[in-house]
N, C-alpha and C positions, 0 to 999 in steps of 0.2 A: 460424411466422407465423399470424398469425389467420386464421380459415375455412378451414385446412388439412383435408383430408380424412384419417381412418386411415391409408389408402392413401398419401398424402404422408410421414405421420409414418414410415411402416414405410420406405418407399423411403430417407426420409432417414436412418435409422437403417442400414439396409444400407450407404447412401452412403458414411458414418461409418465403420461397421467395415473397410470398402474401404480408404478413406485412410489408417487407422491401420496396417492388414496390410501397404501399402506404405509405412508412415513420411511420409504427405504431408499429416497432419493435425497441427495442433498447437492444443492449449488454454494459451493463454497468461492467467493471472490478474494482475491489478495490484491491489494493495491497500495501503495505508500508514495509519500513526499519525497523529494528529491535528495538522492544517496543511501537510499534508507534500507536497501538489500533486499528489496520484495524477489528479484531472480533467484538470489542466494537462500531466502526464505522458502520459497516453493521447491526448490530443488530437495532440499535437506529435508522439507517437510514428507514430500514423497519418498526419498531414499529411505526414512525411518519406517513408512508407513509398509513400506515393500518388505521392509526384513524383520519388522515385529520386533526391533531392538532397542532397547534405552529409552522405553518409553513407561518408567517406573511411576509417574503421577498419572497416567491416561488409568482410567478405574478398571475395563473391559483387560486391558494386558496386566495390570498389579494383580487381577483377579483370575490371571490366566485363562480369561476368557478371549481374548483377541487371538486371533489365528493367522492375521497377517491380510494381504493385500496382491493384487495384480493389475497391470494396465490393460485396459479393453478399447476398444475404438470406441470414439467420441466423435462430436462433429465441430465443423470451424477449423481455423487455423489451428495446428497442433503445437503446444509448449515444447519445445525440445530437449525434456528432460536428460536424456542419455547424453548429449552433448555438454550440457551445463555440470552435469554431475561428472562427465570425463576431466573437463577443466579442473575439478575441486580435487580429484583423485590422482592428477597427473604429478610427476615428479619433476621439478617443483610444481606445487597447486599453482594455479592462477584465478582470479576472480572472474566471473563469466562477464559478457560485455552484457550492458543495461539493456532492457528492450522497450519498446516504444510503441506496440501495437497490442492489440488484445488475441490473447492464445490461453488455449485450456487444453485440459488433461483429463482425461476419466480413469477412475479406480474402482474396483470391485474389492470393498472390503469383507471378511469373513469374520464372524464371532458367535459365541455361544449365547444364546438368550438368558435372561433372567427369569422373566416372568413365567408363571406356571403352565398356563396354556401354551404359550411360545414353545416352551421346553418338552412339551407333550407334542405338539401337532410337527414343528420344524426346528430340533434341537440348535440345528447349525445355521442361524440368518447370515443376509448378505445386505450389506448399504452400498448404492452407487453413488460416487462423490465426484462431481464435476468440478476442477479446482480451475478458476477462470482468472488468469493473471493481467491486470490492465494497469495503464500508466494512471498515475492519481491526479494529472490534469485532465482526464475526461471526466472525472467525477467533480472537480471543480466546475466544470463546464455545465452541469445539470441547473444550477439558480438562474441558468442564463433563460432558460424556458419561460420565467416569470419577469423579466428584466425587459424593458424598451430599450429600444436602439440610444435614445436620447438620453436615459439614466445611465447607460454602459461608458457612452460617450464621457458625460461628466464625469464620473469615477475614473476612468481609465486616463483621462487629461490631468485630473487634478492627482492622481498616484504618481503618474510620468514626471511631475514637475516638482515632486518630493524627493527626498534622501532616501534610499541610495541611487535611485531610479533616473534622477536628473543627470547624472552625469553621462548616462547611454541615450538619453532620449531626444536629445537636441538632432540629430539626423533625420530621426520620424518628423519630428515636430516642424521642422525646415520645408521638408518636403510637403507638408500640409499646406503649406501657404503657397508653395512655389511649383509643386509638382503635378502629373497628372494620375488619372487613378491607379494605373500600374504599379507607378513609381511610390506613391503612397501607401500600398497595399504592399507591394515589397520590403520598404522601410517599417513600416509596422511589425512584419513577421519577424524582420532581422531583429528590432528590437527588443520582441518576447522572447528569442533564441537569446539573446545577449544576456537578459534577465536572469535566464534558468541557466545557462552555460558560463557566462562571464562574473556575474555579481553573486551566483547560488542561489537564488530566492526560490521561494516555494509558491507563492502564491501566482500562478501565471494562468490568467484568464482572458480570452478563451485559449484552452491547451492544444487544442488539434490544430491550429493555425502552425504550431511550431514542428509536428512531425508530421510525414507523410501526405506532405500538400498537394503530390501527384494525385494520390488519392482519393481527393475530396472532389465532390461534384461540381460539375463547370458551375460559376456565377457563385459560389458560396464562400469565396476568399473578401476580406472586407477592410478596413481600417475606422477608427473612431473618429469624429469631426466635431469642430465646436459649432453652437447652434450659427444659422444662417449661410453655411458653407455652401458654395454652387453644387456640390457633388455630394451633400447632405441626403437627398432622396436616393439617390442612387445607392449609397453605402447603407443605407436602413433597407432598402428592400434587399441587398447583399446579406446582412445580417438577419434579416429574418428566414431566408434561406438558409443559411448557415444553421439556425436554431430549428428549423422543418426539417431538412435533411440529414444534418449530422448530430445534432446533439438529441432530437426526438427518437430517432432510430436506436440508439445507444441503449436511452432509456427504456423503449418498450420491446425491443429484441434482446437485451441482456440485464441491465439492471433491475429492472420490475421484476427478473426471475430471480434473482440471487435471495437464498435464503440466508446466508450466514456471510460476515464481512471482518475483515481482519485489514486493519489500515496502520502500516508502520512507519515511524517517525525517526529521525536521525537526528538527537536535540545536540549532537557534540557539536556537528558543523554550526549550526544556528548558534548556540553558544561562543564558540571561537569568532565568528564573525561579526556579532556584536549587536546592540538591543534594536536596530532597525531589521535586523535579518529574523531575530527573534522577535519581533512583534510581527513580522510578516508570515513567519508558521504560524504563530495562534490565529492570524486573520483567515490562513489556510483551511487550518483546523476547524475554525468554526464554521467556514462555508461547508466544509466536509459534511459535520453533523448534520446541519441543516438540509443536505440533500436526500437524505435516508425518509424512504416512505415508513415510517414505523408502523407497528401494529404486530399483535400476536396472529401465528397463522395455526387457527383451526383447520382441520381436515378439508372441510368444504371449501373455505377461503384458499386452499394450499391448491386446490384444482383449478378454482377461476381467477384469482388472484393473488398470488403467492406473494408473502412480505418477507424483507428481513427482519430477524427477531431478534439475533444477538448481534453484537459488533465489539469486537477486542481492538484496542487501539494498544500498541506495542512499541514502547521504547526499544528499537532494535541497538545492536552492538554494544550492548551491557557490558561486555567483558572488557571494552576500552578503559573502564575505571575499574578498582579493586571490588571485591564482594560488598564491602559493608558499604557502599556509595549507592548500590541498587535500591533501596528502599527510596532514597531521595530521587534516584533518576525516575522512578515511578510514580512519585507524588509531584513531581514537578511537572508531568504529563498531566495528571490529572488537575494539576490547577490550571493548564492551559486550556484543558477544554470544558472547565466547570461551567463557565457561563452558557455555554450554547447544550450543555448536557442536561440541562433541567428539564428542557421540553423531552427528552428520550426517557426521561425516569418519568415524567407525569403520563406519558403516552403506553407504559409499559413494556418497553424495549429495555433486554437485559444488554448491559454491555459491563466491560471490567478494562482493566489496565494491567499491564505486564511491562517488566523490562526483561530482555531477551535477548539472546544468542543463538541463531541460526546455526551458527559453525564457530565455535571457540577458537578465538586467536592466540589467547595469554592465559595464564595462571595467576594467580593473586597469590603473593610472597609477603613475608614478614621481614621487614629489613629493621635496622637500630641507626635511628639520626639523631645526635646530641643525646644519647643516653635513653631515647623515648621509640618504642615503638612504632612503626610506620607501615602503612598497608601500600603497597606496592603491584605493579604488574611486571611480569614477565613473559615477553612475545617479542616478536621480528617486524621494526619497523617496515614502512613501505620503503621499499626502494633499497633497503641494506640487507646485509648477508648473514648477518648472524643475530642471535637473539640478546636482549638486552634487560638488562632492571631496571626500571625508573617510577617515579611517583607521578601518578597520571593526572593529577589535582582530584577536585571535591567537586560535587553537584551541590547548590545550593537547594535546603530544604524549603525553599518559599521562591516565590518569582524572584527573580534578581533584582537588587535594589540598584540606584545608582552608584553606589560605592563599590558594589560588585562589577558594574560596568567599567568605571574609571581605575579602577585597580589592577586589571588586565589581568584577574587572575584565571579565565579560561583559556587556556591552552591544550585542547586534548588532541592526541596523536593519532594517525593512522596507521594500521597495522595491514602486514601481508597476512595471507591465510595459511593456515596449517592443513596438512591434507586430509580430507575426508576420508576415514577407512570405514570397512565393512563392516566388523565386529568390535570395533573399540566402543568403551563406555567413557562418557563425560566430555562427548565433543560437542556438545550444545548446554545453554543456560535457560530453562524454563520451556524450551519448545513442546515437551510433552504437557505443560501446563496448558500451553494455548491449545493444543489439539482436544484435551479433553473439554476445554471450555466450550470451543468451536463443534466438538463433535461426540462427545461424551454421552450426552443424553441419547443419541441415536443408537450407541451399541450397548443399550440395556436388555 
């Protein structure tokens, strides 16, 4: 909090240690790949926890033990929940602006305990939840701590010369041959921005060069270079400063303190875009899985070195296809992360995969086509005025084949939001199941 004294900070730290000792403080991190809807997810998550409503699959709510929540002062830049909620509750509603920096929000949850001793001593318990919302590119930067400048340069230059990046990398590569250091750095940053905003790719590394460049410490911007380039030594030094002054502080100040993590993935965009984009998303997910400091969190370890012990991967916007396609959507995401998730299972981390919708935009309806029942969706397409019924397409039950890509079968649509209402039911799909996985065991 701004204006806090050293005493206030010390007292807050002591309080956090006490909460961790008694296991009633959780730091829940929310991130996602491009266009995954993490701002909407965080907003609706808080909305439903505050109102203790429509949470049937949260055990504490189902058992009538969950009493509700309130917002309390936290630390750092605040996630502007009220503004984002107002966007979704407006008439007409609008999607909130995407966030490109780390923000947080602190909730105090109240619930009735189940344990005999707890019920005797303190029947109503409190769980403090810090929700930290941050860009997925920050997570993709963590492996740079163990990556040399030479290796990053080899990988980045090779990637830039392959489809689909080759169509936008020429300007940056030309600057490497003819430009000065500032021109090459600017060209590299613009190339990364175009990879995300123009091509719609997910694996953007290093990610912090795209956003908030004015906030980066002086001398931490750089560009990969081929071996033997006259400016190689200067760029290697800049890269090392980027790792030391940008990446490591994020790990030490934030990531190493997370307890639970949800990673949101928009599979529809990469399926629509084609095999190169789909492979790019798989690379990003694999890199994300390798970033976690896995391990169980006993209470002593929680005081000394907390670790992420649960990770949820969520295929967002599940309502963009009919409900009978949700199992395939979940299975596809499981297959995409399966190679990199073996280590997680081996080291004891609990992980799960869900197909969910933070704010439902459509309903599944049955229509008839050529005397056959067809599962369709009814909703308002983006930039249109009225709702329509359409067949959205099907999700493959396995990784897409060459025939899938050649056939052009993937043409999924974007939908406009429906209004978020205070007491309506059925406004989400499996949001309560996500909360149960991430927080349910802390509400016992």
